[in-house]
Chimera marker file (.cmm) of the C-alpha trace (Angstrom):
<marker_set name="trace">
<marker id="1" x="21.794" y="2.944" z="-41.828" r="1" g="1" b="0" radius="0.5"/>
<marker id="2" x="22.854" y="3.221" z="-45.441" r="1" g="1" b="0" radius="0.5"/>
<marker id="3" x="25.543" y="5.816" z="-46.085" r="1" g="1" b="0" radius="0.5"/>
<marker id="4" x="27.050" y="7.536" z="-49.080" r="1" g="1" b="0" radius="0.5"/>
<marker id="5" x="30.507" y="8.994" z="-49.291" r="1" g="1" b="0" radius="0.5"/>
<marker id="6" x="30.760" y="12.632" z="-50.371" r="1" g="1" b="0" radius="0.5"/>
<marker id="7" x="33.602" y="15.080" z="-50.710" r="1" g="1" b="0" radius="0.5"/>
<marker id="8" x="33.311" y="18.438" z="-48.997" r="1" g="1" b="0" radius="0.5"/>
<marker id="9" x="35.743" y="21.333" z="-49.108" r="1" g="1" b="0" radius="0.5"/>
<marker id="10" x="35.811" y="23.440" z="-45.957" r="1" g="1" b="0" radius="0.5"/>
<marker id="11" x="37.800" y="26.467" z="-44.863" r="1" g="1" b="0" radius="0.5"/>
<marker id="12" x="40.930" y="25.477" z="-42.974" r="1" g="1" b="0" radius="0.5"/>
<marker id="13" x="39.794" y="27.220" z="-39.772" r="1" g="1" b="0" radius="0.5"/>
<marker id="14" x="36.668" y="25.039" z="-39.634" r="1" g="1" b="0" radius="0.5"/>
<marker id="15" x="38.666" y="21.851" z="-40.143" r="1" g="1" b="0" radius="0.5"/>
<marker id="16" x="41.075" y="22.901" z="-37.395" r="1" g="1" b="0" radius="0.5"/>
<marker id="17" x="38.156" y="23.611" z="-35.060" r="1" g="1" b="0" radius="0.5"/>
<marker id="18" x="36.656" y="20.176" z="-35.748" r="1" g="1" b="0" radius="0.5"/>
<marker id="19" x="40.050" y="18.540" z="-35.205" r="1" g="1" b="0" radius="0.5"/>
<marker id="20" x="40.348" y="20.350" z="-31.870" r="1" g="1" b="0" radius="0.5"/>
<marker id="21" x="36.999" y="18.939" z="-30.756" r="1" g="1" b="0" radius="0.5"/>
<marker id="22" x="38.133" y="15.475" z="-31.844" r="1" g="1" b="0" radius="0.5"/>
<marker id="23" x="41.264" y="15.790" z="-29.705" r="1" g="1" b="0" radius="0.5"/>
<marker id="24" x="39.064" y="16.923" z="-26.799" r="1" g="1" b="0" radius="0.5"/>
<marker id="25" x="37.023" y="13.738" z="-27.217" r="1" g="1" b="0" radius="0.5"/>
<marker id="26" x="33.824" y="15.444" z="-28.364" r="1" g="1" b="0" radius="0.5"/>
<marker id="27" x="33.799" y="13.505" z="-31.661" r="1" g="1" b="0" radius="0.5"/>
<marker id="28" x="35.399" y="10.265" z="-32.759" r="1" g="1" b="0" radius="0.5"/>
<marker id="29" x="36.050" y="11.549" z="-36.285" r="1" g="1" b="0" radius="0.5"/>
<marker id="30" x="35.524" y="14.391" z="-38.730" r="1" g="1" b="0" radius="0.5"/>
<marker id="31" x="32.674" y="12.412" z="-40.252" r="1" g="1" b="0" radius="0.5"/>
<marker id="32" x="30.903" y="12.189" z="-36.914" r="1" g="1" b="0" radius="0.5"/>
<marker id="33" x="31.293" y="15.928" z="-36.333" r="1" g="1" b="0" radius="0.5"/>
<marker id="34" x="29.934" y="16.785" z="-39.783" r="1" g="1" b="0" radius="0.5"/>
<marker id="35" x="27.032" y="14.324" z="-39.422" r="1" g="1" b="0" radius="0.5"/>
<marker id="36" x="26.040" y="15.859" z="-36.086" r="1" g="1" b="0" radius="0.5"/>
<marker id="37" x="26.317" y="19.423" z="-37.414" r="1" g="1" b="0" radius="0.5"/>
<marker id="38" x="24.319" y="18.582" z="-40.542" r="1" g="1" b="0" radius="0.5"/>
<marker id="39" x="21.633" y="16.810" z="-38.531" r="1" g="1" b="0" radius="0.5"/>
<marker id="40" x="21.236" y="19.854" z="-36.267" r="1" g="1" b="0" radius="0.5"/>
<marker id="41" x="21.139" y="22.174" z="-39.291" r="1" g="1" b="0" radius="0.5"/>
<marker id="42" x="18.417" y="20.102" z="-40.988" r="1" g="1" b="0" radius="0.5"/>
<marker id="43" x="16.355" y="19.986" z="-37.777" r="1" g="1" b="0" radius="0.5"/>
<marker id="44" x="16.579" y="23.787" z="-37.499" r="1" g="1" b="0" radius="0.5"/>
<marker id="45" x="15.624" y="24.251" z="-41.161" r="1" g="1" b="0" radius="0.5"/>
<marker id="46" x="12.648" y="21.937" z="-40.737" r="1" g="1" b="0" radius="0.5"/>
<marker id="47" x="11.525" y="23.900" z="-37.668" r="1" g="1" b="0" radius="0.5"/>
<marker id="48" x="11.838" y="27.165" z="-39.601" r="1" g="1" b="0" radius="0.5"/>
<marker id="49" x="9.865" y="25.709" z="-42.503" r="1" g="1" b="0" radius="0.5"/>
<marker id="50" x="7.167" y="24.515" z="-40.117" r="1" g="1" b="0" radius="0.5"/>
<marker id="51" x="6.902" y="27.957" z="-38.507" r="1" g="1" b="0" radius="0.5"/>
<marker id="52" x="6.703" y="29.633" z="-41.924" r="1" g="1" b="0" radius="0.5"/>
<marker id="53" x="3.958" y="27.235" z="-43.030" r="1" g="1" b="0" radius="0.5"/>
<marker id="54" x="2.007" y="28.009" z="-39.854" r="1" g="1" b="0" radius="0.5"/>
<marker id="55" x="2.351" y="31.753" z="-40.451" r="1" g="1" b="0" radius="0.5"/>
<marker id="56" x="1.253" y="31.298" z="-44.069" r="1" g="1" b="0" radius="0.5"/>
<marker id="57" x="-1.880" y="29.440" z="-42.944" r="1" g="1" b="0" radius="0.5"/>
<marker id="58" x="-2.712" y="32.198" z="-40.437" r="1" g="1" b="0" radius="0.5"/>
<marker id="59" x="-2.199" y="34.813" z="-43.133" r="1" g="1" b="0" radius="0.5"/>
<marker id="60" x="-4.557" y="32.964" z="-45.466" r="1" g="1" b="0" radius="0.5"/>
<marker id="61" x="-7.174" y="32.726" z="-42.702" r="1" g="1" b="0" radius="0.5"/>
<marker id="62" x="-6.840" y="36.448" z="-42.025" r="1" g="1" b="0" radius="0.5"/>
<marker id="63" x="-7.163" y="37.243" z="-45.711" r="1" g="1" b="0" radius="0.5"/>
<marker id="64" x="-10.322" y="35.123" z="-45.983" r="1" g="1" b="0" radius="0.5"/>
<marker id="65" x="-11.748" y="36.810" z="-42.890" r="1" g="1" b="0" radius="0.5"/>
<marker id="66" x="-10.972" y="40.249" z="-44.341" r="1" g="1" b="0" radius="0.5"/>
<marker id="67" x="-12.670" y="39.319" z="-47.597" r="1" g="1" b="0" radius="0.5"/>
<marker id="68" x="-15.790" y="38.213" z="-45.687" r="1" g="1" b="0" radius="0.5"/>
<marker id="69" x="-15.890" y="41.508" z="-43.795" r="1" g="1" b="0" radius="0.5"/>
<marker id="70" x="-15.602" y="43.432" z="-47.059" r="1" g="1" b="0" radius="0.5"/>
<marker id="71" x="-18.530" y="41.460" z="-48.491" r="1" g="1" b="0" radius="0.5"/>
<marker id="72" x="-20.633" y="42.276" z="-45.420" r="1" g="1" b="0" radius="0.5"/>
<marker id="73" x="-19.762" y="45.968" z="-45.668" r="1" g="1" b="0" radius="0.5"/>
<marker id="74" x="-20.902" y="46.108" z="-49.285" r="1" g="1" b="0" radius="0.5"/>
<marker id="75" x="-24.360" y="44.736" z="-48.409" r="1" g="1" b="0" radius="0.5"/>
<link id1="1" id2="2" r="1" g="1" b="0" radius="0.2"/>
<link id1="2" id2="3" r="1" g="1" b="0" radius="0.2"/>
<link id1="3" id2="4" r="1" g="1" b="0" radius="0.2"/>
<link id1="4" id2="5" r="1" g="1" b="0" radius="0.2"/>
<link id1="5" id2="6" r="1" g="1" b="0" radius="0.2"/>
<link id1="6" id2="7" r="1" g="1" b="0" radius="0.2"/>
<link id1="7" id2="8" r="1" g="1" b="0" radius="0.2"/>
<link id1="8" id2="9" r="1" g="1" b="0" radius="0.2"/>
<link id1="9" id2="10" r="1" g="1" b="0" radius="0.2"/>
<link id1="10" id2="11" r="1" g="1" b="0" radius="0.2"/>
<link id1="11" id2="12" r="1" g="1" b="0" radius="0.2"/>
<link id1="12" id2="13" r="1" g="1" b="0" radius="0.2"/>
<link id1="13" id2="14" r="1" g="1" b="0" radius="0.2"/>
<link id1="14" id2="15" r="1" g="1" b="0" radius="0.2"/>
<link id1="15" id2="16" r="1" g="1" b="0" radius="0.2"/>
<link id1="16" id2="17" r="1" g="1" b="0" radius="0.2"/>
<link id1="17" id2="18" r="1" g="1" b="0" radius="0.2"/>
<link id1="18" id2="19" r="1" g="1" b="0" radius="0.2"/>
<link id1="19" id2="20" r="1" g="1" b="0" radius="0.2"/>
<link id1="20" id2="21" r="1" g="1" b="0" radius="0.2"/>
<link id1="21" id2="22" r="1" g="1" b="0" radius="0.2"/>
<link id1="22" id2="23" r="1" g="1" b="0" radius="0.2"/>
<link id1="23" id2="24" r="1" g="1" b="0" radius="0.2"/>
<link id1="24" id2="25" r="1" g="1" b="0" radius="0.2"/>
<link id1="25" id2="26" r="1" g="1" b="0" radius="0.2"/>
<link id1="26" id2="27" r="1" g="1" b="0" radius="0.2"/>
<link id1="27" id2="28" r="1" g="1" b="0" radius="0.2"/>
<link id1="28" id2="29" r="1" g="1" b="0" radius="0.2"/>
<link id1="29" id2="30" r="1" g="1" b="0" radius="0.2"/>
<link id1="30" id2="31" r="1" g="1" b="0" radius="0.2"/>
<link id1="31" id2="32" r="1" g="1" b="0" radius="0.2"/>
<link id1="32" id2="33" r="1" g="1" b="0" radius="0.2"/>
<link id1="33" id2="34" r="1" g="1" b="0" radius="0.2"/>
<link id1="34" id2="35" r="1" g="1" b="0" radius="0.2"/>
<link id1="35" id2="36" r="1" g="1" b="0" radius="0.2"/>
<link id1="36" id2="37" r="1" g="1" b="0" radius="0.2"/>
<link id1="37" id2="38" r="1" g="1" b="0" radius="0.2"/>
<link id1="38" id2="39" r="1" g="1" b="0" radius="0.2"/>
<link id1="39" id2="40" r="1" g="1" b="0" radius="0.2"/>
<link id1="40" id2="41" r="1" g="1" b="0" radius="0.2"/>
<link id1="41" id2="42" r="1" g="1" b="0" radius="0.2"/>
<link id1="42" id2="43" r="1" g="1" b="0" radius="0.2"/>
<link id1="43" id2="44" r="1" g="1" b="0" radius="0.2"/>
<link id1="44" id2="45" r="1" g="1" b="0" radius="0.2"/>
<link id1="45" id2="46" r="1" g="1" b="0" radius="0.2"/>
<link id1="46" id2="47" r="1" g="1" b="0" radius="0.2"/>
<link id1="47" id2="48" r="1" g="1" b="0" radius="0.2"/>
<link id1="48" id2="49" r="1" g="1" b="0" radius="0.2"/>
<link id1="49" id2="50" r="1" g="1" b="0" radius="0.2"/>
<link id1="50" id2="51" r="1" g="1" b="0" radius="0.2"/>
<link id1="51" id2="52" r="1" g="1" b="0" radius="0.2"/>
<link id1="52" id2="53" r="1" g="1" b="0" radius="0.2"/>
<link id1="53" id2="54" r="1" g="1" b="0" radius="0.2"/>
<link id1="54" id2="55" r="1" g="1" b="0" radius="0.2"/>
<link id1="55" id2="56" r="1" g="1" b="0" radius="0.2"/>
<link id1="56" id2="57" r="1" g="1" b="0" radius="0.2"/>
<link id1="57" id2="58" r="1" g="1" b="0" radius="0.2"/>
<link id1="58" id2="59" r="1" g="1" b="0" radius="0.2"/>
<link id1="59" id2="60" r="1" g="1" b="0" radius="0.2"/>
<link id1="60" id2="61" r="1" g="1" b="0" radius="0.2"/>
<link id1="61" id2="62" r="1" g="1" b="0" radius="0.2"/>
<link id1="62" id2="63" r="1" g="1" b="0" radius="0.2"/>
<link id1="63" id2="64" r="1" g="1" b="0" radius="0.2"/>
<link id1="64" id2="65" r="1" g="1" b="0" radius="0.2"/>
<link id1="65" id2="66" r="1" g="1" b="0" radius="0.2"/>
<link id1="66" id2="67" r="1" g="1" b="0" radius="0.2"/>
<link id1="67" id2="68" r="1" g="1" b="0" radius="0.2"/>
<link id1="68" id2="69" r="1" g="1" b="0" radius="0.2"/>
<link id1="69" id2="70" r="1" g="1" b="0" radius="0.2"/>
<link id1="70" id2="71" r="1" g="1" b="0" radius="0.2"/>
<link id1="71" id2="72" r="1" g="1" b="0" radius="0.2"/>
<link id1="72" id2="73" r="1" g="1" b="0" radius="0.2"/>
<link id1="73" id2="74" r="1" g="1" b="0" radius="0.2"/>
<link id1="74" id2="75" r="1" g="1" b="0" radius="0.2"/>
</marker_set>
């Protein structure tokens, strides 16, 4: 896996929380903790985007159906 180094500024309380989890053995490093958190965040955002796209498609289908009903009523 290719990686790229970035610099991120975080509030001190978040860094302390991450460091606590490192001491507890949950993560090997700050980088690992941030990678895992970012991966989870991206997965959640992708799920949200997928759900929104599905709702948009249903809305478009409903709109088309409504337009067809209006055409039939006018006849």
